[in-house]
C-alpha positions in Angstrom: 40.3 48.9 -23.9 42.2 51.0 -26.2 43.0 49.7 -30.2 47.2 50.1 -29.8 46.7 47.8 -26.5 44.1 45.0 -28.0 46.6 45.1 -30.9 50.0 44.8 -29.3 48.7 42.2 -27.2 47.1 39.8 -29.7 50.1 40.2 -31.6 52.5 39.8 -28.7 50.6 35.9 -28.7 50.4 35.5 -32.8 54.7 35.6 -32.4 54.2 33.3 -29.2 52.3 31.2 -32.1 54.4 32.2 -34.9 56.8 28.8 -36.3 58.8 30.6 -38.9 61.9 32.5 -36.7 62.4 35.3 -39.2 58.9 36.4 -39.1 58.8 35.8 -35.6 61.7 38.4 -34.9 60.0 40.7 -37.1 57.5 40.3 -35.3 58.7 41.3 -31.9 61.1 44.3 -33.6 57.2 45.7 -33.7 55.6 44.6 -30.6 58.1 45.6 -28.0 60.8 47.9 -27.0 64.5 47.6 -26.8 65.3 46.6 -23.5 61.6 44.6 -23.3 60.9 41.7 -20.7 59.1 38.8 -19.7 58.8 37.1 -16.1 57.0 34.5 -15.2 56.8 31.9 -11.9 59.0 29.5 -13.4 62.0 32.1 -14.1 64.7 33.2 -12.2 65.0 36.2 -13.3 64.1 37.7 -15.9 63.7 37.6 -20.1 65.6 41.0 -21.2 65.5 42.0 -24.9 63.7 40.9 -28.2 66.3 37.9 -28.7 66.1 36.7 -24.9 62.0 36.4 -25.6 62.8 34.8 -28.7 64.8 31.7 -27.2 61.5 31.1 -24.6 59.2 30.9 -27.2 61.0 28.5 -29.6 61.7 26.5 -26.4 58.2 26.5 -25.7 57.2 25.5 -29.9 59.6 22.4 -29.5 58.2 21.6 -26.0 54.9 21.3 -27.6 55.0 21.5 -31.2 51.4 21.6 -31.3 50.0 23.2 -29.3 49.2 26.9 -29.7 48.4 30.4 -26.9 44.8 31.9 -27.1 43.6 35.4 -26.0 40.8 33.9 -23.1 40.0 37.5 -22.2 40.5 41.1 -22.4 40.5 41.9 -18.8 41.1 45.7 -19.2 43.4 48.4 -19.6 44.7 51.9 -17.7 48.0 54.1 -17.1 49.8 52.1 -19.8 48.3 48.7 -18.9 46.5 46.1 -19.5 45.3 42.2 -18.3 44.7 39.7 -20.4 43.9 36.0 -19.3 45.1 32.7 -22.1 45.4 29.9 -22.5 48.2 27.4 -24.1 46.5 23.9 -25.8 45.6 22.1 -29.2 43.5 24.1 -31.0 40.2 22.8 -30.5 40.6 20.6 -28.0 39.3 19.9 -24.5 42.4 20.8 -22.2 45.0 22.7 -21.6 48.7 22.9 -21.3 48.6 25.7 -19.1 46.8 28.6 -18.4 47.1 32.3 -16.6 46.9 35.7 -16.5 49.2 38.1 -17.6 49.5 42.1 -17.6 51.5 44.5 -19.8 52.9 46.9 -19.0 53.1 49.5 -22.7 55.8 52.4 -23.0 56.2 54.4 -26.1 53.5 52.3 -27.8 55.5 49.0 -27.7 55.4 46.5 -25.1 57.6 46.8 -22.2 57.0 44.4 -19.8 55.2 41.4 -19.2 54.5 39.7 -16.0 53.4 36.8 -16.3 51.1 34.0 -14.3 50.3 30.4 -14.7 47.8 29.7 -13.1 
């Protein structure tokens, strides 16, 4: 997996965990294309744009304020896409609120689309 993909994936997880709104929004501006999107099986339509993604991140933090996301494994990357697994739960805790696998599509050195699969 190339260094840029790894940095973008870790940056995305850091942004999800960032509690400071201004800092998180700045991170999203750096990480995502202007029309970047996120979709998983719990959504009826994609979140499109940095603001929509930011709102969703705030909702996740409000749902479980003591829980954080962690990259579990970077599975691979090719042709401007990457695959990784993650965990959501209390840091150092034995239980996870959720785990999943995401596919990330890149464009122009930024995240363009995330396709989330929650286990």
